[in-house]
C-alpha positions as CSV (number, residue, x, y, z in Angstrom):
1,M,0.0,0.0,0.0
2,D,1.2,3.5,-0.9
3,V,0.0,7.0,-0.1
4,D,-0.8,8.3,-3.6
5,Y,-1.7,11.8,-2.5
6,R,-2.5,13.8,0.6
7,G,-4.5,17.0,1.2
8,T,-5.5,18.8,4.3
9,D,-8.5,16.5,5.1
10,F,-8.2,13.6,2.7
11,V,-5.7,10.9,1.6
12,W,-5.6,8.8,-1.6
13,L,-4.3,5.3,-1.0
14,K,-3.2,2.9,-3.7
15,L,-3.3,-0.9,-3.1
16,S,-1.3,-3.0,-5.5
17,V,-1.4,-6.8,-6.0
18,E,0.1,-9.3,-8.5
19,E,-2.0,-9.7,-11.6
20,T,-2.4,-13.4,-10.9
21,V,-4.2,-12.7,-7.6
22,K,-8.0,-13.1,-8.0
23,D,-11.0,-12.7,-5.7
24,L,-8.8,-11.3,-2.9
25,H,-10.5,-9.0,-0.4
26,Y,-8.8,-6.4,1.8
27,L,-9.2,-4.6,5.1
28,I,-7.6,-1.2,5.7
29,R,-7.2,0.0,9.3
30,R,-6.4,3.6,10.2
31,N,-4.8,4.1,13.6
32,N,-5.8,0.4,14.4
33,E,-9.5,1.1,13.6
34,D,-11.3,-0.7,10.7
35,R,-11.8,1.9,7.9
36,F,-12.3,0.2,4.5
37,T,-13.1,-3.3,3.3
38,G,-13.6,-4.5,-0.3
39,Q,-12.3,-6.6,-3.2
40,F,-9.2,-5.7,-5.2
41,S,-10.2,-4.3,-8.6
42,G,-7.3,-5.1,-10.9
43,R,-3.7,-4.6,-10.2
44,D,-4.1,-1.3,-8.5
45,T,-7.1,-0.3,-6.3
46,L,-7.5,3.4,-5.4
47,I,-9.1,4.4,-2.0
48,T,-10.0,7.9,-0.8
49,D,-10.1,8.5,3.0
50,T,-11.8,11.7,3.9
51,S,-12.9,13.8,6.9
52,L,-9.3,14.0,8.3
53,T,-7.8,16.7,10.4
54,P,-5.3,19.1,8.8
55,G,-1.7,18.8,9.9
56,T,-2.3,15.5,11.6
57,E,-0.3,12.2,11.4
58,Y,-2.2,9.0,10.6
59,Y,-1.1,5.3,10.3
60,Y,-2.6,3.0,7.7
61,T,-2.2,-0.8,7.5
62,V,-3.7,-3.1,4.9
63,Y,-4.7,-6.8,5.5
64,G,-5.8,-9.6,3.2
65,I,-9.0,-11.3,4.2
66,K,-9.2,-15.0,4.4
67,N,-12.2,-16.9,5.8
68,S,-13.6,-13.5,7.0
69,E,-10.5,-12.9,9.1
70,P,-7.6,-10.4,8.4
71,V,-4.3,-12.1,7.5
72,D,-1.0,-11.1,5.9
73,S,-0.7,-7.5,7.0
74,G,1.5,-5.2,5.0
75,D,3.8,-2.5,6.4
76,T,2.2,0.3,8.4
77,V,2.3,3.5,6.3
78,P,2.4,6.9,8.0
79,V,1.0,10.0,6.4
80,T,0.7,13.6,7.7
81,T,-2.1,15.7,6.2
82,L,-1.2,19.2,4.9
83,P,-1.7,22.2,7.2
84,L,-4.0,25.0,6.5
85,S,-2.6,28.2,4.9
86,S,-3.5,31.7,5.8
87,H,-6.2,33.8,4.0
88,D,-4.7,37.0,5.5
89,F,-3.7,39.0,2.4
90,H,-3.4,42.8,2.2
91,W,-4.0,44.4,-1.2
92,E,-2.9,47.3,-3.3
93,I,-4.8,48.2,-6.5
94,D,-3.0,49.8,-9.5
95,T,-4.8,51.1,-12.6
96,L,-3.0,51.3,-15.9
97,G,-3.9,53.1,-19.1
98,E,-7.0,55.0,-20.2
99,Y,-10.6,54.0,-21.1
100,G,-10.8,50.6,-22.8
101,S,-7.6,49.2,-21.4
102,M,-7.5,45.5,-20.3
103,L,-4.9,43.1,-19.0
104,R,-5.0,39.4,-19.8
105,D,-2.2,37.7,-17.9
106,V,0.6,38.1,-15.4
107,F,3.9,36.4,-14.8
108,A,6.4,37.0,-11.9
109,F,10.0,36.1,-11.4
110,S,9.9,37.8,-8.0
111,E,7.8,40.4,-6.2
112,N,10.0,43.1,-7.8
113,D,10.1,41.6,-11.3
114,V,6.6,41.2,-12.7
115,W,5.2,41.3,-16.2
116,V,1.6,41.9,-17.2
117,V,0.2,41.8,-20.8
118,G,-2.9,42.9,-22.6
119,E,-3.9,46.1,-24.2
120,I,-3.0,49.4,-22.4
121,I,-4.4,52.5,-24.1
122,T,-2.2,55.5,-23.3
123,N,-4.1,58.1,-25.4
124,V,-7.7,57.4,-26.3
125,H,-7.8,60.2,-28.8
126,T,-4.8,59.2,-30.9
127,G,-5.1,55.5,-30.3
128,D,-1.6,55.1,-28.9
129,K,-1.3,52.0,-26.8
130,S,1.1,49.5,-25.2
131,N,0.6,45.8,-24.7
132,A,2.9,45.0,-21.8
133,A,4.0,46.5,-18.5
134,H,6.8,45.7,-16.1
135,W,6.8,46.1,-12.3
136,D,10.2,46.7,-10.6
137,G,8.8,46.8,-7.0
138,T,8.2,50.6,-7.2
139,K,6.5,51.5,-10.5
140,W,5.0,50.1,-13.7
141,E,6.9,50.7,-17.0
142,L,4.9,50.4,-20.2
143,H,6.2,48.4,-23.2
144,K,5.2,48.3,-26.9
145,I,5.9,44.9,-28.5
146,D,5.4,44.4,-32.3
147,L,3.2,47.3,-33.2
148,N,0.9,46.7,-30.2
149,P,-1.3,43.7,-30.9
150,P,-3.3,42.7,-27.8
151,M,-1.3,40.1,-25.8
152,Y,-3.1,37.2,-24.2
153,Y,-0.5,35.4,-22.3
154,I,3.1,35.4,-21.0
155,L,5.5,32.7,-20.0
156,G,9.0,33.3,-18.7
157,F,12.1,31.0,-18.2
158,S,14.5,33.9,-17.5
159,Q,14.7,37.7,-17.9
160,D,16.3,37.0,-21.3
161,D,13.9,34.2,-22.3
162,L,10.3,35.4,-22.5
163,W,7.3,34.2,-24.6
164,M,4.1,36.2,-25.2
165,V,1.1,35.1,-27.3
166,S,-1.0,37.5,-29.3
167,G,-2.6,34.9,-31.6
168,I,0.9,34.1,-32.7
169,P,4.1,33.5,-30.6
170,H,6.5,36.3,-29.7
171,H,10.0,35.6,-28.1
172,W,12.4,37.9,-26.3
173,D,16.0,36.7,-26.2
174,G,17.4,39.6,-24.1
175,M,18.2,41.8,-27.1
176,N,15.3,41.5,-29.6
177,W,11.7,40.4,-30.0
178,S,10.9,37.9,-32.7
179,K,7.5,37.0,-33.9
180,Y,6.3,33.9,-35.7
181,H,3.3,34.3,-38.0
182,L,2.4,30.6,-38.3
183,W,0.0,31.2,-41.2
184,D,2.6,32.8,-43.4
185,M,5.0,30.0,-42.4
186,G,2.6,27.4,-43.5
187,V,2.2,25.8,-40.1
188,L,-1.5,26.8,-39.7
189,S,-4.2,26.9,-42.3
190,P,-6.9,29.6,-42.6
191,N,-9.4,27.3,-40.8
192,D,-7.2,27.1,-37.7
193,G,-7.8,29.3,-34.7
194,I,-5.6,31.9,-33.1
195,L,-3.2,30.9,-30.3
196,T,-3.9,32.3,-26.8
197,K,-1.9,30.2,-24.2
198,V,1.4,28.4,-23.9
199,W,3.1,25.9,-21.6
200,G,6.4,24.2,-21.8
201,T,9.5,22.9,-20.0
202,S,11.9,25.2,-21.9
203,S,12.1,27.3,-25.1
204,T,12.9,24.1,-26.9
205,N,9.7,22.3,-25.8
206,L,6.6,24.5,-26.0
207,Y,2.9,23.8,-26.5
208,F,0.6,26.6,-27.8
209,V,-3.2,26.2,-27.7
210,G,-6.0,28.3,-28.9
211,D,-9.4,28.5,-30.7
212,K,-10.9,25.7,-32.8
213,G,-8.9,23.0,-31.1
214,T,-5.6,24.4,-32.4
215,I,-2.4,23.1,-30.8
216,V,1.1,23.8,-32.0
217,H,4.4,22.4,-30.7
218,Y,7.8,24.2,-30.9
219,D,11.0,22.3,-30.5
220,G,13.4,25.2,-30.6
221,S,13.9,25.1,-34.4
222,Q,10.5,24.5,-36.0
223,Y,6.8,24.7,-35.3
224,R,4.5,21.7,-35.8
225,R,0.7,21.7,-35.8
226,M,-0.7,18.8,-33.7
227,E,-4.0,17.0,-34.0
228,S,-6.1,17.7,-30.9
229,G,-9.1,15.5,-31.6
230,T,-11.5,18.4,-31.0
231,D,-12.6,21.7,-32.6
232,A,-13.6,23.2,-29.3
233,D,-11.9,26.5,-28.2
234,L,-9.0,25.6,-25.8
235,K,-8.9,28.0,-22.8
236,D,-6.0,26.9,-20.6
237,I,-2.9,24.6,-20.5
238,D,-0.6,23.4,-17.8
239,G,1.7,20.5,-17.3
240,V,4.5,18.9,-15.3
241,Y,7.8,17.1,-16.1
242,D,8.8,14.3,-13.8
243,P,12.6,14.0,-13.6
244,E,12.4,10.6,-11.9
245,T,10.5,9.0,-14.8
246,G,11.3,11.4,-17.6
247,Q,7.6,11.7,-18.3
248,T,5.8,14.8,-19.3
249,R,2.1,15.2,-18.6
250,I,0.1,18.0,-20.1
251,W,-3.5,18.9,-19.5
252,V,-5.7,21.3,-21.6
253,A,-9.1,22.7,-20.5
254,G,-11.5,24.0,-23.1
255,S,-15.2,24.6,-24.0
256,G,-16.6,21.3,-22.7
257,V,-13.4,19.3,-23.1
258,L,-10.4,18.2,-21.2
259,L,-7.4,16.9,-23.1
260,Y,-4.3,15.0,-22.1
261,S,-0.9,14.4,-23.7
262,E,2.5,13.0,-22.8
263,G,4.0,15.1,-25.5
264,E,3.3,13.4,-28.8
265,T,-0.4,12.7,-29.2
266,W,-3.6,14.1,-27.6
267,E,-6.4,12.3,-25.9
268,V,-9.9,13.6,-25.2
269,V,-10.6,12.4,-21.7
270,W,-13.7,14.5,-21.0
271,D,-16.2,16.0,-23.3
272,F,-20.0,16.5,-23.5
273,D,-20.5,12.9,-24.6
274,H,-18.3,11.5,-21.9
275,P,-18.7,13.8,-18.8
276,F,-17.2,13.2,-15.5
277,F,-20.3,14.2,-13.6
278,K,-24.0,13.3,-13.8
279,D,-25.0,16.2,-16.0
280,N,-23.1,17.2,-19.2
281,Y,-23.2,21.0,-18.9
282,N,-19.8,21.2,-17.2
283,N,-17.1,23.3,-18.8
284,P,-13.5,22.7,-17.4
285,N,-12.5,26.4,-17.8
286,T,-9.1,26.4,-16.2
287,V,-6.5,23.8,-15.3
288,W,-3.5,24.0,-12.9
289,V,-0.9,21.3,-12.2
290,P,0.7,21.9,-8.8
291,D,2.8,18.7,-8.6
292,R,3.6,15.4,-10.2
293,K,0.6,13.5,-8.8
294,G,-2.6,15.6,-9.1
295,F,-4.0,18.4,-11.2
296,I,-6.8,20.9,-10.4
297,V,-9.7,21.7,-12.8
298,S,-12.2,24.5,-12.2
299,V,-15.6,23.5,-13.6
300,W,-18.5,25.9,-14.4
301,G,-22.1,25.0,-15.4
302,G,-24.6,22.5,-14.2
303,S,-25.0,21.3,-10.6
304,N,-21.3,20.4,-10.2
305,S,-19.7,23.9,-10.6
306,G,-16.6,24.0,-8.5
307,T,-13.0,23.1,-8.2
308,Y,-11.7,19.5,-8.2
309,L,-8.5,17.7,-7.6
310,L,-8.0,14.9,-10.1
311,N,-5.5,12.0,-10.2
312,Q,-3.0,12.3,-13.1
313,Q,-2.8,8.5,-13.4
314,N,-6.6,8.1,-13.3
315,P,-8.5,11.4,-13.6
316,H,-11.8,9.7,-12.9
317,Q,-10.6,9.5,-9.3
318,H,-11.3,13.1,-8.1
319,T,-11.9,14.9,-4.9
320,S,-14.1,18.0,-4.7
321,L,-12.2,20.8,-3.1
322,F,-14.9,23.5,-3.0
323,N,-18.0,24.6,-4.8
324,H,-18.3,28.0,-6.5
325,D,-20.5,30.0,-8.9
326,L,-17.5,31.6,-10.6
327,F,-16.8,31.5,-14.4
328,S,-13.1,31.3,-13.9
329,F,-10.2,32.4,-16.1
330,D,-7.1,31.3,-14.2
331,M,-5.7,29.5,-11.2
332,H,-2.3,29.5,-9.6
333,G,-0.6,29.0,-6.2
334,N,2.0,27.3,-4.1
335,S,0.2,23.9,-3.4
336,I,-3.3,22.4,-3.2
337,N,-3.7,24.0,0.3
338,D,-2.6,27.5,-0.9
339,F,-3.9,28.7,-4.3
340,F,-6.1,31.3,-6.0
341,I,-8.8,31.2,-8.6
342,V,-10.0,34.3,-10.4
343,G,-12.8,35.2,-12.9
344,D,-15.9,37.3,-13.6
345,W,-16.7,40.4,-11.5
346,N,-13.0,40.7,-10.5
347,K,-13.6,37.9,-8.0
348,V,-10.5,36.6,-6.3
349,Y,-10.9,33.4,-4.3
350,H,-8.2,31.9,-2.1
351,Y,-8.3,28.3,-1.0
352,N,-6.4,27.4,2.2
353,G,-7.0,23.6,2.1
354,S,-10.3,23.7,3.8
355,T,-12.2,27.0,3.2
356,V,-12.5,29.6,0.5
357,R,-12.2,33.3,1.1
358,N,-13.5,36.0,-1.3
359,Y,-12.0,39.5,-1.1
360,P,-14.9,41.9,-1.7
361,E,-12.6,44.9,-1.7
362,L,-11.4,43.7,-5.1
363,S,-14.9,43.3,-6.7
364,L,-14.9,46.1,-9.2
365,D,-17.6,44.8,-11.7
366,G,-14.9,43.8,-14.2
367,Y,-12.8,40.8,-15.0
368,S,-9.8,39.2,-13.4
369,F,-8.1,37.2,-16.2
370,G,-4.7,36.2,-14.9
371,I,-3.1,35.2,-11.5
372,Y,0.4,34.5,-10.4
373,H,0.9,33.4,-6.7
374,F,4.2,32.5,-5.2
375,N,5.2,32.3,-1.5
376,N,3.4,35.2,0.2
377,H,2.9,37.4,-2.9
378,V,0.2,37.4,-5.4
379,F,-0.5,39.5,-8.6
380,V,-3.9,39.6,-10.4
381,A,-4.3,41.1,-13.9
382,G,-7.6,42.2,-15.4
383,A,-9.9,45.2,-16.0
384,T,-12.2,47.2,-13.8
385,G,-15.7,47.7,-15.0
386,S,-16.2,50.9,-13.0
387,S,-13.6,53.0,-14.8
388,F,-12.9,50.7,-17.8
389,R,-9.2,50.6,-17.2
390,A,-6.6,47.9,-16.8
391,V,-6.1,46.9,-13.2
392,V,-3.5,45.0,-11.2
393,F,-4.2,43.7,-7.7
394,R,-1.0,43.2,-5.6
395,G,-1.4,41.1,-2.5
396,V,1.0,40.4,0.4
397,R,0.4,37.9,3.2
């Protein structure tokens, strides 16, 4: 028996037996009390234990059952649940640009080295605008990149290795910006959609996603369109590289679909015809991969709107973290007991592993599109509906 995952109030256990073993039943004891009984289902059986106490150590032992009696106990496995994090963030609100400005995403190297991207109108009469801004810990400096197309997303590997997406990729190498018009290059056809998000392990291994199910891979020298298996608009992408196994796992959330890839081909694991829940109105709007074991999906629509932790090895094993009524645009954080989710009405929710806190002082009747949370700092990018200007929320715990 192994501990497959732990939260603040739950544990995923994995029971493994030889393939030749049949009709074997098990008993699991927690702290010497009977907790679960059942029959092994295949080589691996997954068990979820809930209603645990945060920051508490538990001991699990598995037994085989023979003639209704427990025999052949395995080793006792200890596990300590995660502690709760603090909701106590203090906020500053910065507005950028004039009427009609909007920020779409944010990326931070540190609390004094932050980029936001979008469309920042600096003169509404002349139409002058910028599409990025940099925070140095004291002030915002506006930047114009490639004749100011609206930027949707930013990903950074270093200060001299930045990627932005405006429908096509843009790359900063420390000296110059390069853009890649994939239609002119013959990578995309007129029927393909624009690119809006990117994830990768380095600038030689990037995955771009966008409208109409469009996915493009970049290996550092050439771009290649990938078959996604869907024509749905793809809204978000995140992934993880496991150095122990050399495996890459990538998840994409879109309009009614959830896709999975290990780098070469894509699999539709959730769509309207094959929903995870009892109704099929659920849209997995955003996805975030906090570690090598689980990933988090925010779902909107139907009776199951909320945020869920899913098992990367078996996504049908999932745990509901919290319910919400939020059409979300982004998620990010430190771990599953300390992350943010943002969306409509400038709502900013923080999950501490047990409860969710909304910050009403940030509700400006606009949109919060991007979030970057690290350690005790958080930056949110969006637009305020009250003055129709770009807005950044800077939070410190």
